[in-house]
N, C-alpha and C positions, 0 to 999 in steps of 0.2 A: 511502514502501519499504512493499512490499505486505507482508501477513503474517498469521499464522495466529492466531485466539484458541482459547486451548486452556483448557480449564475444569481446574481442581483444586480439587474442592469445598473452601470453597463461595466459590473469588474465580474470576477469570478472568485469564491472563497473556498478551502477546503472544510470540509465535515470529517475530520477522523475516525475512524471506527474504531474505536477505544473498548467497547462492550462487546459482548455475545450475541447480543443484537441491536438491530435499529428499526424501528417501525416510521414506515416514511410519514405518518399524521405528526412526528415529532419535527418535521422540516416546515419552516412558517412559509408561507401561512397556515397555521394548524388546521388539519380537516382530516376526517377520516381517510385512508385513500385506499384501503382493504389492502395493504402490501407490508410486508416483512423484511426486512434482511438479515440472516442468519448466517454465524460463523458456524462449521463444523470442521473436525482434524481427521479424516477418517487414514488417512495414512501418515499423521504427524507433521502433514503440512498443511496450514488451514487453507480452507475454502471456504468461499461468501456466496448464499442461493439467496435468491431472490423468491418470498412465495407471497402468491396473490390472489384474490379470489378471483374467480371466471369474470365477473361482470366488472372489475375495476379498471379494464381498458388499458392496463400498464403493458408498455412494450420494452423489448431489449432490441436492441439496432432495427427500429421498424418492425418487427416481427411480436406477434402474439404470443403470452405464456402458453403452451400448448402442456395440457395439467396442472399448470398452476403455479409450477415450479422452474426456476431458470437456475443452471450454476453460474456464477458471472464470470469473466475473462477481464484480464487489463484491456480499459480504455471502451468497455461494452458502454452504448450510451441507453440511459434508463428513462425511456417516454412516462410522463406520468403526467393526466390531464391534469390542468389548472395549474399546471406548474412547468416551469421550463424543462428543457433536457437536463437529465444530472447525468455523470459518467462517475462510473465507478474504476478506480487506479489500484492498484496492487505496488505501485512506485513509492521508496522508501527516499529517506534522507538519510544522508552519512551521520550518525552520531557514537558517541563513545558512551560503551555499556559493558559491563561486566562478562566476557566470555563465558556461555553457559557450559554447565559442568558435564551434561549429557553428552556422547556419541563416542569416536574416535579423536585419538589425538590429532592436535590441528598446528601446523608449521606456517610462521609467517611467510607470504611470497618475498618479504623484501628480504629480512635478513635471514630467512631459512632455520631461523630458530624457533622450539615448541611456543604457544601461547597458554599458559596456565589456565586452567578455570577459574573463572573470578578475577581475574586480571584485566584491567582496562584494554577494551579493541575497539576496532570498528567493522563493520561487515560491509563490503564493497557495495552499496545499492545496483549496482549493474552486474557484476558478475558472484556476488555473493561470497567472494573470498574472506577470511577475517585476518585484519593485520592488529598488530601493536599500536598501542596509543598511550602512551604513557612519556613522562621527563625523560626515562633514561632509554626506552625504546620508539622513538616518536615514527615508528616507519608508515604510517598512513600518510604524517604530513610531509614524511621527507623530500617528496616530490611533486610536481602539478599534479600528476594522475597517477590511479591504482597501478602495481606493479605488475598487473595482468592484464588489464583494459584502458581504454580510455577516459574512465571516469574521472572528472574532477576531482583531487583530493581537498578542496575548499570548502569547508563547513559552513559558509553563505552560499553554495551555489545555486539553493531553491529545485524546485523540480524541473525536470528534464524536458515533460511534457506535461501540457495545459489544453485544457478545450481551446484557450486561444488560438491556436496552432491549427485548428480547422479550417 
């Protein structure tokens, strides 16, 4: 799930973007910042956009918003006057969830069997390939890493990138 990294000295914490929009005024200390994060899905894949008034002083990666709009990319730094830097992230954590019903048939890369829609599965946070994740077929946790990439299969791995890495 996309999220915003917010610094509250001396630590960073994650604000998940669970709704379709987030007003930057909702981030403490609460004050009007003249900006909004909005989710859209023009091609079926979610995108997040930062909308801001021209006089807001908000920047993305140190540059002002031209025409008041910017589509955000993973690890973009959002500069907000009166608030420390924020970082937008699209990184997801591995979690068990039912495989969505839409789309073509999915085959697990570990066991090579089909993953039936609605059955427990894990989408690798790195390569985005689905693996079975049930007692009968524990394909995700079968090995220390994903069947196709180097992503750890431990559910307590945490985020691979944090602003502390800067």
